[in-house]
N, C-alpha and C positions, 0 to 999 in steps of 0.2 A: 765423561768429564770434559769440560771445555778446555781448549788450548789457550793458555794464558801467554804463551811465548810470542804470539803475534801482537800483543798489546804494547803500546808505548808506555813509558814510565808514568806519564800523566793519566793515561787511560786506566792503568792499574790502580793509581792512587784514587781516582774518582770511583772506580768499581769498589774498592775497599771501603770508601767513605759511605757509598750507598748500602753495601752489605752491613756495615756497622750500625747505620741508622735503622735498618730493617730488623736486625737482630736485637738491638737495644730497646727500641720502642714499638716495634711491631708494624711499622709502615715506613715507606721510603721518604727521602727528602724532596723538597720542592726544587725546581730549577734555581730559584733564588737562593735557597740554602746551599746548594752546590756552588753557585757563583761566589757567595760570601766565604765559603770554606776554602776556596782556591784562589780568591782574588781575581775572578773572572767578572769583569764589569758588564759585559754584554750577555743577555740571555741566549743570544744566537751562538755565542762561543760555547756555552754549556751544552746547547742543543747539538752542536757538532760532535762533541764527545759522546753524548748519549746515542746519537745516530750510529757512531762508530761501534760502540759497545753492542748495540742492537744488531748491527750488520754482522758482527763477529759471534753472535749467538749467545751472548752472556746475559742480556737483559731483554725484557719485552715491555713496551709502553702501551698502555691502554688509552687510546684516544688522546684527548687534550686535558685530561684530569691532572690536577697539580701533583698528586702523590701516587700516580698510577705506574710506578716502576716495579717490575717483578724480576727477581733473579731466576734465570732459567736452569742454573746448575743446582738448585735446591729442590729437593723432593718434599712435597707437603706431608705432614704426618698423616697417619691413617685417619680416615673419616669416620672411624668408629664402626666399621662394618663387622658384623658378627662372623665368627669362624667356628669351625667344629674342632673338637679335641678328642683324642682317644684316651679313655680312662681305663686303667688296668682291670678294674672290676666290672666293666660293662661296655655298652656300645657308645658311639660318638654322641655327644650332647652339645647343645648350643651354649656358648659362654655367655655369662651375664655380666654386664659392666656396672 
C-alpha cells in the first residue's frame, strides 16, 4: 500500500480527484480537467503535481496521451483466468464462467 503521508494537501486532493474520475467513469481526467477542478490555469502547474504523484509511486502516466493516468495502488480485477476447484464428490474440474 502506498504511503500517503508524504503527500502535500493539494497532491492528496488531486490524487482523490483522479481516483474519483477513474472509479466513476472508468477513465482518468485530462490535464485540463484537473486544472479546471483546482483553479490551476497553467497545464505546467498540473504537470508538476502529476510528476510528484508519479515520483511518489501513486500514479503512472502512459506517454503523452490525454487520459493515460493509472493508479498504482489499485489491483485490476481478475482477467477471467480459469481455476480448478475441488468437489467433494470427485476430482478437480475446470470452472466454467
